[in-house]
C-alpha positions, 0 to 999 in steps of 0.5 A, a space after each residue: 379672926 385667924 384661921 386657927 380661931 376659925 378651925 378651933 370654933 368648929 370643934 367648940 360644941 359637941 355631946 357629952 357622949 358618944 351616941 350613935 344613931 341606927 336606923 334601924 334601933 331607932 325607937 317607935 315615935 310615940 316613945 320619948 328618949 331620955 338621956 343621962 348626962 355621964 352615961 351612953 345609955 338610952 333609956 325609953 320610956 312610953 311616958 313622962 309623969 314627973 312635975 320636972 319637965 323632960 328634954 327629950 330627944 328625937 330624930 327627923 328624916 329630912 330628905 332621907 338624912 337623920 336629924 337629932 333634936 331636943 324639945 321641951 315644954 307644952 306652952 307658950 310660943 315656939 322657941 328653935 335653938 340653933 347652935 354655932 360652928 361645929 356645934 351641936 344641940 347639947 350646947 343649949 343644955 343649960 337654956 332648953 330646961 329654963 326656956 320650956 318652963 313658959 315655951 315650947 323648945 326644940 334644939 336641932 342638930 344642923 346637917 353634918 353636926 352632932 348625931 344628925 347625919 353627916 353625908 360626905 359632901 365630896 361624894 354629893 354632885 353638884 356645888 358645895 353641900 355645907 351652906 346657908 342655903 342648905 342649912 336654912 331650908 333645914 330649918 324652915 322644914 324643921 319649923 312645917 314638920 316639926 314644930 308645925 307653928 312660926 317660932 323665934 330663932 335663937 342662935 350662937 355664932 354661925 347659927 346666927 347666919 343660919 337664922 338670918 338666912 332661914 327668915 329672909 327665905 321664908 319670912 312667913 315662919 320667924 318671928 324674931 330672932 335672937 343673935 349671940 355673938 354672931 359670927 363676922 365670917 372674916 374668913 370670907 372671900 370679900 373680907 380677904 386684900 386681894 393678894 392673899 385670896 390666891 394663897 387662901 384658896 390654895 390652902 383650903 384646896 390642900 386642906 380639903 383634898 388632900 392628906 393633909 386636912 385629915 391629919 390636921 383634924 386628928 391634930 385637934 379632935 383631941 381631948 386636951 386641943 379641945 380643952 384649949 380651945 375651949 379655955 380660949 373662947 370661955 372667958 370664965 375657964 371654970 365653966 369647962 368641965 370635963 362633961 363640956 369637952 365630951 359635948 363637943 369632942 364626942 361627935 367630931 369623933 364619928 365617920 363623916 365628921 372630918 369631912 364636914 370639918 373640911 368642906 365648911 373651913 374651906 367655905 368662903 362664900 355665901 352670905 355676910 351678916 351685914 348682907 342679911 340684916 337689911 333684907 329681914 322683916 322680923 325684929 332682931 335682938 344682938 347680945 354680945 359677949 364682951 370677951 369675945 377672942 373670936 368676934 370682936 365686940 368692936 366689930 359686932 357694935 356695927 350691926 347694931 345700926 340696923 334698922 331691923 335690929 332693935 338693941 345691941 345688948 353688951 354681956 360683960 365678961 362672957 366669951 363667944 358662947 354666951 348660952 352656955 357660959 352665961 345661961 343666967 344673963 342669956 335665958 331672961 334676955 330671950 324670955 323679955 325678947 320673946 314676951 314682948 314680940 309674942 304679945 305685940 302680935 296676933 296668935 300664930 297660926 299653922 303653917 303647915 
């Protein structure tokens, strides 16, 4: 994976309308927020009587930060959908309604992405803020505070590393993980030749600590650039619609998004999937779009050899984001995996 492909992945997944959440304007907890697909108007409903399940959107306060999440469904095992690099919960818009017919489905914006708060990492003391430890802690606390139950984690790209880290940190919370084109983390310092590491470190400092980074981010945070990026990572380019471009682009234009982007592309440490998979105690299913230009399936197949991985499934003619490009393939896989392991385990008590 090249540096360019990694940065394109960050801009990959955002919401369809440029909404801005204000802490003072957020409605009461007993109301439901419904978003139109093509409007930035917020409609508050005190109750929903429609037979069709609605995708509801709320905010959760985590450590003083406002975190957006979506949910739907009233019965069945709990699923938490975890987006990829630079993504947000709207990238699961084709999955939530179907899965919610027989599951309680939650999709979360990791802190720094989507319409969750984006604290400036340069203003937070100590070590790096946007790390897999941070996101794993957020995911586990979300299950405790909001889901109030054990859950299956359904993850795409970098979100897969988050899910694995969370499952290792608090193994009593995760019932199983589905990994969709998990990131190979090819820019990790351990995967770089020794002679290239000083250059990479210098380039990262240039991006993070100077105006060069902001200029670079501004250049790619445009409709044209986002569309080109999507056409690279989606094998079926007919799925690259104007709506999808807005989903990806809009949160990237919010205050703080550039700083988060630059912080993460300079994050060359942390865990690798091959370091986490041997430590996972829950069952893991890996599915991979075979036309992924960023995370080659030839390298991803090696993950199928770990004991925790029960199967490695090839998704033909699909790119880096199978859940959006081929939901007709992904949704049944998730349903069968969850049904198999929900039946094989005892009823899940509350983890709160």
